[in-house]
matplotlib code that plots the C-alpha trace (Angstrom):
import matplotlib.pyplot as plt

x = [-8.6, -10.0, -10.7, -12.4, -12.9, -16.2, -16.7, -20.3, -21.6, -20.8, -17.2, -17.6, -15.1, -16.7, -14.3, -15.7, -13.5, -14.3, -12.6, -11.5, -11.6, -15.2, -16.2, -15.0, -16.7, -19.9, -19.9, -19.6, -22.5, -24.7, -23.7, -25.0, -28.2, -28.9, -28.4, -30.7, -33.6, -33.2, -31.4, -28.8, -25.8, -24.0, -26.4, -25.2, -27.5, -26.4, -22.7, -21.5, -24.5, -22.9, -20.0, -22.3, -24.5, -21.4, -20.2, -23.7, -24.0, -20.7, -21.9, -25.4, -24.0, -20.9, -22.2, -20.5, -17.1, -17.7, -17.9, -20.8, -19.4, -16.1, -18.2, -19.8, -16.6, -14.8, -16.9, -17.8, -17.6, -18.2, -21.2, -23.6, -26.7, -29.6, -32.4, -33.6, -31.4, -33.3, -32.1, -35.2, -36.0, -32.7, -33.1, -32.6, -32.0, -31.7, -32.2, -34.7, -32.9, -35.9, -36.0, -33.1, -35.5, -35.1, -37.0, -36.6, -37.9, -36.9, -35.5, -36.0, -33.5, -33.3, -31.3, -31.0, -27.3, -25.8, -22.4, -21.6, -22.9, -21.8, -21.6, -25.0, -23.8, -22.5, -26.1, -27.0, -23.9, -24.8, -28.2, -26.5, -24.1, -26.8, -29.1, -26.4, -26.6, -29.1, -31.9, -35.4, -36.8, -37.4, -33.8, -32.5, -34.5, -33.1, -29.6, -29.5, -31.0, -28.6, -25.5, -26.3, -27.4, -24.3, -21.8, -23.0, -24.8, -27.4, -30.5, -32.6, -32.7, -35.7, -35.8, -38.7, -38.4, -41.1, -40.4, -41.9, -41.0, -40.8, -41.4, -44.9, -45.4, -43.9, -44.7, -46.8, -49.7, -48.8, -50.1, -48.6, -49.0, -48.4, -46.0, -44.4, -43.5, -41.3, -40.1, -37.8, -37.1, -34.8, -34.6, -36.4, -38.3, -40.2, -42.0, -45.2, -44.6, -41.1, -42.1, -45.1, -42.9, -40.6, -43.5, -44.9, -41.6, -40.8, -44.2, -43.9, -42.7, -40.4, -39.4]
y = [30.0, 33.1, 36.2, 38.9, 42.3, 44.0, 47.7, 49.0, 52.5, 53.3, 52.4, 49.2, 46.5, 43.0, 40.0, 36.8, 33.7, 30.7, 27.4, 27.4, 23.6, 23.5, 26.4, 24.6, 21.4, 23.0, 25.1, 22.0, 20.4, 23.4, 23.7, 20.2, 20.9, 23.8, 21.6, 18.9, 21.4, 22.4, 25.7, 27.1, 27.7, 29.5, 32.4, 35.6, 35.6, 32.1, 32.4, 33.1, 31.6, 28.2, 30.1, 32.6, 29.8, 27.8, 30.9, 31.6, 28.1, 28.4, 31.6, 30.4, 27.2, 28.6, 27.5, 24.1, 25.8, 27.4, 25.9, 27.7, 26.5, 28.4, 31.5, 31.4, 30.5, 33.5, 35.9, 34.1, 36.3, 35.6, 37.6, 37.2, 37.9, 35.5, 37.2, 36.6, 37.7, 38.0, 38.6, 38.8, 39.4, 37.8, 37.4, 33.9, 32.8, 29.1, 26.4, 23.6, 20.3, 18.7, 21.0, 23.3, 26.2, 29.1, 29.6, 32.8, 34.7, 35.6, 33.8, 34.8, 33.4, 33.8, 32.3, 32.7, 32.9, 30.6, 32.2, 33.1, 35.4, 35.7, 38.6, 39.4, 39.4, 35.8, 34.6, 36.1, 34.5, 31.1, 31.4, 32.4, 29.4, 26.8, 28.5, 28.6, 24.9, 22.6, 22.6, 21.8, 24.4, 21.9, 20.8, 24.4, 25.4, 22.5, 23.0, 26.6, 25.6, 22.7, 24.7, 27.5, 25.1, 22.8, 25.7, 28.2, 25.8, 28.4, 27.9, 27.6, 28.4, 29.3, 29.4, 30.4, 30.6, 32.0, 31.5, 31.4, 28.5, 28.9, 25.1, 25.8, 29.1, 28.4, 24.7, 22.0, 23.5, 27.1, 28.9, 32.4, 33.8, 30.8, 31.1, 28.1, 28.5, 26.2, 26.4, 24.5, 25.1, 23.8, 24.3, 27.3, 27.9, 24.7, 26.4, 28.1, 31.4, 31.8, 30.6, 32.9, 35.9, 35.1, 34.8, 38.1, 39.9, 38.7, 39.9, 43.3, 46.5, 48.1, 51.7]
z = [-47.9, -49.7, -47.7, -49.8, -48.2, -48.8, -48.1, -47.7, -48.2, -44.5, -44.9, -42.8, -43.7, -43.8, -43.9, -45.4, -45.4, -47.7, -48.1, -51.7, -52.2, -50.8, -53.0, -56.1, -55.2, -54.2, -57.4, -59.5, -57.7, -58.1, -61.7, -62.2, -60.3, -62.6, -65.7, -64.2, -63.8, -67.4, -67.1, -69.5, -67.2, -70.0, -70.0, -68.4, -65.4, -64.2, -65.2, -61.6, -59.8, -58.8, -57.1, -55.4, -54.0, -52.9, -50.9, -49.6, -48.2, -46.4, -44.9, -43.9, -42.4, -40.7, -37.3, -37.7, -37.4, -34.0, -30.5, -28.6, -25.3, -25.8, -26.7, -23.3, -21.5, -23.1, -21.0, -17.7, -14.6, -11.0, -9.8, -6.8, -8.8, -8.7, -10.6, -14.1, -17.0, -20.3, -23.8, -26.1, -29.7, -30.9, -34.7, -36.1, -39.6, -40.2, -42.9, -42.4, -42.8, -44.6, -47.6, -47.2, -47.1, -44.6, -41.4, -39.5, -36.5, -33.0, -30.0, -26.3, -23.8, -20.1, -17.3, -13.5, -12.5, -9.9, -9.2, -12.8, -15.5, -19.1, -21.5, -22.9, -26.5, -25.9, -25.5, -28.9, -30.4, -29.1, -30.7, -34.0, -33.9, -33.5, -36.0, -38.7, -39.1, -40.8, -38.2, -37.0, -34.7, -31.9, -31.8, -32.1, -29.0, -26.9, -28.1, -27.0, -23.6, -23.0, -24.0, -21.5, -18.7, -19.1, -19.4, -16.8, -14.5, -13.7, -11.5, -14.7, -18.4, -20.6, -24.4, -26.6, -30.4, -32.7, -36.4, -39.9, -42.1, -45.9, -46.3, -45.0, -46.9, -50.3, -50.7, -48.9, -47.0, -48.2, -45.1, -45.4, -41.9, -39.7, -36.8, -35.1, -31.4, -29.4, -25.8, -23.4, -19.7, -17.0, -13.2, -11.7, -15.0, -14.6, -11.7, -12.9, -11.3, -12.7, -16.2, -16.2, -15.3, -18.1, -20.6, -19.4, -19.7, -23.3, -24.4, -22.8, -24.3, -21.7, -22.2]

ax = plt.figure().add_subplot(projection="3d")
ax.plot(x, y, z, "-o")
ax.set_aspect("equal")
plt.show()
C-alpha cells in the first residue's frame, strides 16, 4: 500500500492510501483507453495521466471499503430525546453508474431518536460512504435511510437529496440547470405533519 503525505498551504497533512496493485492495473487500463480514443500517451500532458486517474478513482470510490453501520455504532449514546434531529446541506459527490459521470449536490437527513442518538458527524459520514460508490440517486437516498433506520432503530428517518447530474448537463438532453430531487421516509415521517415540518426546516435559513 502506498501512503503519500500531502501538505497544503495551511500546513494540513493529508494522508491518501492507495493499493499499489490496483493502481498498476487501473493505470494499464486507462493507458489503453487513451490509445483507443486516439491520444498520444507519450506526450508530456498525458504521461502521468493513467496513474493519476487510477488514484482518483480509488479516492472517489473509497466508500466500498467502509462499513457505514460501524460508523454509526462507533458513537451511539443512550439519550431520552424524542424530537427531530436534522443534519442538512451535507455535500455529496458521487459517480453515476450508467456513464461514470459525476452527480453532486446536497443531502438533508433527519431522524427522531428512540432511546439512542449518534454523533452528528456520523450522519454526514454515512452519506459520504454511500455516495463514494457507483450510484444512482434513488438508491443512494434509500441506502442512507435504511442504514440509519436499521442501526439506530429511531421513530423515523427522512432523507432528501437534491443533485445535478453531468450525464444530463454534458451529454444526452443537455439541460444545464436541472435539479433532481429524491426523498425517502420511514416511521413518524410518513405522517403529513412530521414530514411537512421536516421539509419546512430544511428549506429555512436559521440564524
